[in-house]
N, C-alpha and C positions, 0 to 999 in steps of 0.2 A: 102539489097546486098550494091545496089549502094552508098547510106549512108555512111555505112560502109569503103566502097573504098575511098570515099572525104574523110571521118576523117582521114585515116591513110595518105593518100597524104599530108594534110593541115599539120599533124603532121610530117611527113618528111621535107616538106618544113620548117617549124618551125626549125627544127634541123639542114637543111643542112645553113641556113641564121644564126643562132646562131653561129656557129661552123666555119664559114668561118671568121666570125668577131674576134671570140677569138683567131682563127690562126694567123690572121694578128695582133691582139695587144696586144697576149699573152707572155709579156715577164715575169721574174721572177723564172723561174724553174717550176719543178714539184708541189713542195707545194704550191706557187702560185695559178697557174694555179686550180689546185684543190680545193681550198679555193675560190676562184672566182667563180667556178663551183657551189660552194654547197651555196655560198652566192646568187647566182642568180638564181640558176635552184631550189633548195629550197625554199629559203626565198621571190625572187620578183616574179618568175614564178609560183610556187607552181607546176612543173612537178613530183617533186618527194617527198618523206617525208624523214624526217633525217633519218630513219633507214633505209630506202634504199639505201640512198649516202653511209652512214655510212659502208652498206653491201659492196655496190661496190668497195669502199677505201679498204676494208680488204681482200677482194677477189683479186682485181689487186694488190696489193700488193704481193701475195702470187705467182704471176706468172712473169716469166721473160718477158723482156720488158719495153718499157716508160711509167713510171705509167699515166701520164696527159692522153695520147692518149688511152689508156687502159680503164682508168675512163670513157673517152668520148665516147668510143664505149658502153662499158656497158650501159650507161645513155642512150645512143642513142638506143640500144635494149630495154631495159625498155618502153622508150616513143614511138617508130616506129618501134617495131618488128626488123624482121630478115633483111629486107631491110633498117629499118630506121639507122642499126647498121653501114651498108655498106655507107648509103650516110652520115650520120653525122661524122663517122670516116674519111672518105676520106677527105669531107668539111672541117675537121680539119687540115689535112695534106697537102691540095693543096698550101695554102697562102704560108707557111715553104718553099714549094718544087720550086716556082714560085720564090720568095725572093734570095735563095740559088744557084738556078741554075742561075740567072742573075749574082749573084757576082761573079760564076765560070766563065760563059764567059767572065766578064770584067777581070778577074785575068788571064785567058789564053790569052788574048790580048795585056795586059799592063802590065804584072807580070814581063817581062823583065826591066822594068824602074828603074831608081836606087830610087827613091820615094817611089816606093812601096817594094823595100829592104829596106830601111829606116825605114819606118813604121811598117814591121816586125819583124826589127831589135828591136825595144821597144815593140813591140806587145809581143814575144814569152816568154819573162820572166813572164808577167802580164797573159799570160795562164798558166803557171805552177803555180802560186799561186793560180788560181781561180781553179785550179784541188785539191790541197792540201786543200782549205780551205773549197770547197765541201764534199772531203773528210773527214774529219773531223767533219762537221756536219751529214754526214753520218753514222759514226761509233757512234755517240752520239743516233741516231735513234736507229740503228737493232744490236748492237754488245750488247752481253747481259751477257756472263760467258765467262770463261778462256779457251775453246774449240775454241770457234771463233778466240779469238787472237790468239790462236797457228796455228790455219787454216790459218789466215793472214799473221802470222809471214811466214809461210812454202811457202806459193803462194808469198809471197813477195821477198824471196829469190831464189826461182825457176825463177820467172819472169825475175830477175837480171840477174843472175849468167848460169844460164841453158838456159833460153830463152826457154820456154817451150811452146807446144800448149795450148791455152789459153782456149779452150773447155773441154779438157781434165782436167785442173785444177779444173774447174767447177762440171765438174761429178764426179772426185773423192772427192772433198771437199763435195758434196752433199752425195755420199753414205757414208763418213764417219757420217755427221750429221743424218743419218737414223740409223745407228748402234748404236751410242750414245744416241741422245734423242728419239728414236721409239722403237717400241718392236718386229721388224723384226727378232731379233735372238731368242725370245723369242717363236715366233709364225710365220707361213707364211704369207707373206704378202698380203692385199686384191688388187682385181687390181686399188682401188681408192687409196691405199697406194703408188703402185708403179708409179701413175701417171706421175710423172712429168719424172723422169730418161728415160723412153722410149721416152717421147717429146723432152728432150734433147738428147737423142742417135740418134734418127731418122732423128734429122734434119741435122748430118753431113752427107754432100753427098759422095757416094762412088765411082763418077767419077769425070772425069775434063770435060769441056766442051768445044767444040772445037773452040768456039769464046772470046774473050776478054767481050763482052758485056756477054755473057751467063757466065762466070766466075765470070762476077761481081755480076749477078744474086743470084747465087748460096753460093756466098763468106759470102753476106750481108745477104740473108735468114737465113744461119747458124747464124750469127751475130745476128740477130732479136729475134731467138729463145733461146739468152743462155745470154742476158744483165740482170742477177739477181742484185739486190739490186739497180740501179739505170741505166738510160742511160751512166753515166761516165764510165762504164763498156766497153764500145764499143772503148774507148781509149786504154787502152794494148791491147783487141784484132785486132785493126785495125792497131796498131804498128806491131804487130806480123806478119799479113797476109798482108795488103799494102804495109809496106816498107821492112820487112825483105823475107817475104816467096815470094811474086810476083815482089816485086821489082818496083812496079808500080808508086809509089812517093820515091823522098828523104826524111830525116827526117827534113826538114828545110818544106817542102811544105805539110809535113803531120800536122805540128804544126800551119800551117795555116790554114789546113780543120777543125785543133779542134778549132781555134780561129773564124771562121768563124761561127761553129755550134754552141759557147757559147754567141756569142752577137747576132744572128737572133731568131726571137721568135720561141716557140716551143721547142720541147726537144733537147737535145746534138746530140742524134743519127742522127739527117737531115744532121749531118758532110757527110753521107754516100751519099747524092746529090752532096754535093762538090766532094767529091772523083770520084764519077762516072762521072762528066763532066770533071774534068782532065784526066781521064783515055780515056773515051770513047765517050766526045761530051754529045750532047742532051741525045741521047738514052742510055749513059752509065749511067747519071743522072736519068734518068728515070727508067729504071729496077734496079738500087740499092736502089732507095726510095721503089719502090712496095716491093723488098727484103726484106729490112730491118722492114717494118712495116706489111708484110702479115701475119709473125706469130702474130702478136698482135691480129690479127682478128679472126684467127684459135683458139688461146687461149683462148680469151673471149668467142667465140659462141661455142667452143666444152669444151673446159675444164673449163671454169668459171661454166657451170651450175653443173659439178658432185664437183668440191672445194666448193660451196655454201651447196652442201649436206653432206661433208667429211672435211669440212676446219680445225676442230678440231682434225683428224688423226693424231697421234705422228709422223707417218713417214713422211707423207708431210710436215709437220711442222721442222720437224728434216733435210729433204734436203733442205728444203727453207734456214734455219739457217747458215748449210753449206756451201752451195753456196753464202751466205752473206757474209762471213768471208774470202772467196776467194773473191769475189770482191774489199772489203776493200786493200787484198794485192797484188792484180796485178794493181789495179790502182797506189796505193805507188810505185811499180816497174817501173810502165810504168811514173811516174813522174820522177824516177832516169835516166833513159836512155834519156829521152826526157831532163832533164835538162842538160845533156851533150852537147845538141845541143844547147840549148835556152840559157845559161849562159855560156860565153866565156871570159867575161873582169869586171873590177868592176862596170860599169854603168850598165850591165843586172842584175849582183848579186844585188846592189840596188834597180834595178826596182823591182823585185822579193821581196826583202825584204818588202820595203815601200807597194807593194801592198799587202802582205799578212800581214802587220799590218793594213794597212785601214781597209780590209775585216775583221779583227777580230774586230776592234774600233767600226765602222761604217757602218752603212745598204747603201752599195753603190752599185748600178745597175751595171751589166756586160759591156752594151754597155758603160756607163758612164767610167769606169776603164780602157776598154781596146780601147777608144778614148783619155783618157790622156796619156796612154803610147804611144801611136802610134804618139801622138805631141811630144813627149821627141826623140822619135826614129826619126823624120822629124828634128829635132833642132839640133841634138848633131851628128847623122850619118857621115854627110859632115864633119863636124870637127874632128871627130876621124879618119873616115876611116878603122875601123876594119877589119883586114885581114883576120881574123877566120871566118867569116860571109859567109856560102856557099850562092853563089848566083845562082838563078833558073837555 
């Protein structure tokens, strides 16, 4: 018994050590992070077989939430059991939290300075280009037929014109997907077939917390349960909630938060940490981070075993396909809304266009592109003095 306990503790220690390192240097987005895990954990360390890794990726792609974090949790579960999943998952997240919370503190203290305004004058249009390019890549990966494109177009129009609740769009699109791709119309759904819809619906809180910190936690808890398709789905979700519903940030502050999420290691949803710090200081950052990632742990540890058994169920697949189409449409809609704030003159339009061209032509890292745009902003902003730029 003691030997088994020692072995379990040793494996958990190995998981914590590995994921702390990956969380600290893990740039390149979910595909790059998952590829690195596969190369190191299957090929070099032999912790998993190729079949186990492929199953982990396939199952986590069917769940809402950031793919890389969920694969890390699933891998940790296979290697270290229940407690290994919690230890490995949070070890993956902690370095991102520390980095982004520190950047939030710097912004709170120095954001009023003109150099900061100049930097984000250049960075904001580059962020729009990054989101558009990532959306194009996502559409190539998961948009399979005409219905998904119709769903995407409808969600795009609704996001731009009606500005409806993003959560309802995902649930509605998922139901359309079940009706078309599944067999729910032909026979009553089984418990596994209706798995994803109840999870999404029950994630929407029915009450408002009395404090800002409590509201942050509940808001990001819902966001973490509804980021189908990619962590980028958090962009329209946050724009609708953080900017328009609660008014915690203005549009330019929100663009800064997205930029921080895209240039820091780890998933884009770490944007939640930055938003939380701006709204509620350290504890706001802490509860926002816990809220955005907690659904991933619950889904992987509770829903993933069921999906492993029923992944081929047409109703589950239908919901995921419908929600994926909604993800593409809402991301594009958010780009239009945010683009109105980020692009206001010929230079910002040129930065966005050139950034997009560079991303399509060459493999450029997000931090490198953001750094170049920031340098342009610092150089040109003092000369142009654009009056349209909203200061903090």
